[in-house]
C-alpha positions as CSV (number, residue, x, y, z in Angstrom):
1,M,32.4,2.3,-41.8
2,T,32.7,-1.5,-42.8
3,D,31.0,-4.2,-40.8
4,P,33.5,-7.0,-39.7
5,L,30.9,-9.1,-39.4
6,G,29.9,-8.9,-42.9
7,G,26.7,-7.0,-42.7
8,E,25.8,-3.7,-44.3
9,T,28.4,-0.9,-44.3
10,T,27.7,2.7,-43.3
11,T,29.1,5.7,-43.9
12,W,30.1,8.2,-41.0
13,E,27.4,10.7,-42.2
14,E,24.8,7.6,-42.5
15,L,25.4,7.2,-38.8
16,P,23.0,9.9,-37.4
17,S,20.6,9.2,-39.6
18,L,20.7,5.2,-38.5
19,V,20.8,6.2,-34.8
20,D,17.7,8.3,-35.5
21,S,16.0,5.8,-37.3
22,R,16.6,3.2,-34.8
23,R,15.3,5.4,-31.5
24,L,11.8,6.3,-34.4
25,R,11.3,2.5,-34.8
26,S,11.7,2.0,-30.6
27,A,9.5,4.4,-29.9
28,Q,7.1,3.6,-32.8
29,S,7.1,-0.1,-31.0
30,F,6.4,1.0,-27.8
31,D,3.2,3.3,-28.7
32,V,2.1,0.0,-30.4
33,F,2.8,-1.7,-27.1
34,Y,1.0,0.7,-25.1
35,T,-2.1,0.7,-27.3
36,R,-2.2,-2.7,-27.0
37,E,-1.4,-3.8,-23.3
38,L,-3.0,-0.6,-21.7
39,P,-6.0,-1.4,-21.5
40,S,-5.6,-5.4,-20.0
41,L,-3.1,-3.4,-17.3
42,V,-6.2,-1.5,-16.5
43,S,-8.4,-4.5,-16.2
44,L,-5.4,-6.4,-14.2
45,A,-5.3,-3.5,-11.6
46,R,-8.7,-3.1,-11.4
47,A,-9.2,-6.6,-10.4
48,L,-6.5,-6.5,-7.9
49,T,-7.5,-3.4,-6.4
50,G,-10.8,-2.9,-6.7
51,S,-10.6,0.6,-7.3
52,P,-10.7,3.3,-9.7
53,A,-7.1,4.2,-9.3
54,A,-6.7,1.1,-11.4
55,E,-5.8,3.7,-14.4
56,D,-3.3,5.3,-12.7
57,I,-1.1,1.9,-11.6
58,A,-1.4,0.9,-14.7
59,Q,-0.1,3.7,-16.3
60,E,2.9,3.9,-14.0
61,A,3.7,0.7,-14.9
62,M,3.5,1.9,-18.4
63,I,6.1,4.3,-17.3
64,A,8.4,2.2,-15.8
65,A,8.4,-0.1,-19.1
66,Y,9.1,3.4,-21.1
67,R,11.6,4.6,-18.8
68,R,13.5,0.7,-19.5
69,W,12.3,0.5,-23.2
70,R,15.4,-0.4,-24.5
71,E,15.9,-3.3,-22.3
72,I,12.1,-4.5,-22.2
73,Q,11.8,-4.4,-26.0
74,Q,14.4,-7.0,-26.0
75,F,12.5,-9.7,-23.4
76,D,10.8,-12.5,-25.2
77,V,7.1,-11.0,-23.6
78,P,7.5,-7.6,-22.6
79,A,4.2,-7.8,-21.9
80,A,5.1,-10.5,-19.1
81,W,7.4,-7.9,-17.4
82,V,5.2,-4.6,-17.3
83,R,2.1,-7.1,-16.2
84,R,4.4,-8.1,-13.3
85,V,5.0,-4.3,-12.4
86,C,1.3,-3.6,-12.6
87,A,0.6,-6.4,-10.4
88,N,3.4,-5.4,-7.6
89,L,2.4,-1.9,-8.1
90,S,-1.6,-3.1,-7.4
91,T,-0.3,-5.3,-4.3
92,S,1.4,-2.0,-3.2
93,F,-1.6,-0.1,-3.3
94,V,-3.9,-2.6,-1.8
95,R,-1.4,-2.7,1.2
96,R,-1.0,0.9,1.5
97,R,-4.8,1.7,1.4
98,A,-5.2,-0.7,4.2
99,V,-2.8,0.9,6.4
100,E,-4.7,4.1,5.8
101,V,-8.0,3.0,6.5
102,R,-6.3,1.3,10.1
103,A,-4.9,4.4,10.8
104,V,-7.9,6.4,10.2
105,L,-10.0,4.2,12.2
106,R,-7.5,4.1,15.2
107,I,-7.6,8.1,14.9
108,G,-11.2,8.4,14.4
109,G,-11.5,6.3,17.6
110,M,-10.1,8.8,19.6
111,R,-12.0,11.7,21.3
112,H,-11.0,15.0,19.5
113,S,-10.9,17.6,21.8
114,H,-9.9,21.6,20.7
115,T,-10.7,24.6,21.9
116,E,-13.1,26.8,20.0
117,L,-12.4,29.9,19.3
118,A,-14.9,32.7,20.3
119,P,-16.4,35.1,17.8
120,A,-14.8,38.1,19.5
121,D,-11.3,36.8,19.0
122,E,-12.0,36.0,15.2
123,D,-10.7,39.3,14.4
124,F,-7.4,38.4,16.7
125,W,-7.0,35.2,15.0
126,A,-7.7,36.6,11.3
127,E,-5.4,39.3,11.7
128,V,-2.7,36.8,13.0
129,R,-2.7,34.6,9.9
130,R,-2.2,38.1,8.3
131,L,1.1,38.7,10.2
132,P,4.1,37.2,8.5
133,R,4.7,33.7,8.6
134,R,7.8,33.3,11.3
135,Q,5.4,36.1,13.5
136,A,2.0,34.2,13.4
137,Q,3.8,30.8,14.1
138,A,5.2,32.3,17.2
139,I,2.2,34.4,18.7
140,S,0.2,31.4,18.0
141,L,2.2,29.3,19.9
142,H,2.6,32.0,22.4
143,Y,-1.2,32.2,22.6
144,I,-2.6,28.7,22.1
145,Y,0.0,26.9,23.7
146,D,1.0,29.1,26.6
147,L,5.0,28.2,25.6
148,G,7.4,30.4,26.6
149,V,10.2,31.7,24.6
150,V,12.7,28.8,24.8
151,D,9.9,26.2,23.7
152,I,8.7,28.7,20.9
153,A,12.7,28.4,19.6
154,E,12.9,24.6,19.9
155,T,9.6,23.7,18.2
156,L,10.4,26.3,15.4
157,G,14.1,25.4,15.0
158,C,15.3,28.9,15.2
159,S,17.1,31.0,18.2
160,E,15.4,32.5,21.6
161,S,16.5,36.1,19.7
162,S,14.6,35.3,17.0
163,V,11.3,34.0,18.6
164,K,11.3,37.7,20.8
165,A,12.1,39.5,17.6
166,H,8.9,37.4,16.0
167,L,7.1,38.2,19.0
168,V,7.5,41.8,19.5
169,R,7.1,42.9,16.3
170,G,4.1,40.6,15.8
171,R,2.2,42.0,18.9
172,A,3.1,45.6,17.6
173,A,1.7,44.8,14.4
174,L,-1.5,43.3,15.9
175,A,-1.6,46.2,18.5
176,A,-1.6,49.0,15.4
177,R,-4.6,46.9,13.4
178,L,-6.6,46.0,16.2
179,G,-6.1,49.6,18.3
180,T,-5.0,47.8,21.5
181,E,-2.3,48.3,23.8
182,E,0.4,46.1,23.0
183,G,0.4,44.2,26.1
184,E,-3.3,43.6,26.6
185,R,-3.1,40.3,25.4
186,S,-0.1,38.9,27.2
């Protein structure tokens, strides 16, 4: 194959090895870039976030660079691109952390009121946890929230007949395991 611009000529047989060598050079150049830039990116992220998560942020920036390396390696200063990504990720991290802190403070200020299970009931709830998932959910919603079949069906996103079947099967299994009459807890 001749180059119309008067450059090197390449045969069709040489083309696969030429492509592979370009990929290898590209991968090697990213390895060099990564090794050179990562420590500075970690420092940048740590300065912007004050968090040990700085290493993860720097790695995310490098992953973004790796995914677009063919394009980025053509830039005059590829490091500038990855630094900007790192700075943006750091800003997002700080914002996300601030939102989380506000939520925790808001939730922490609320009084948590929950019903403690009596030790005698712990055997019952241990057996409920051993039931198949939907049966355990239906039983729990019925006994903890005192929900009826319609409300349980709405909560679980299933039909009323499915809820009835889950309750019947769950109660039967509990009665057999606990040695009680089936209707005793209703």
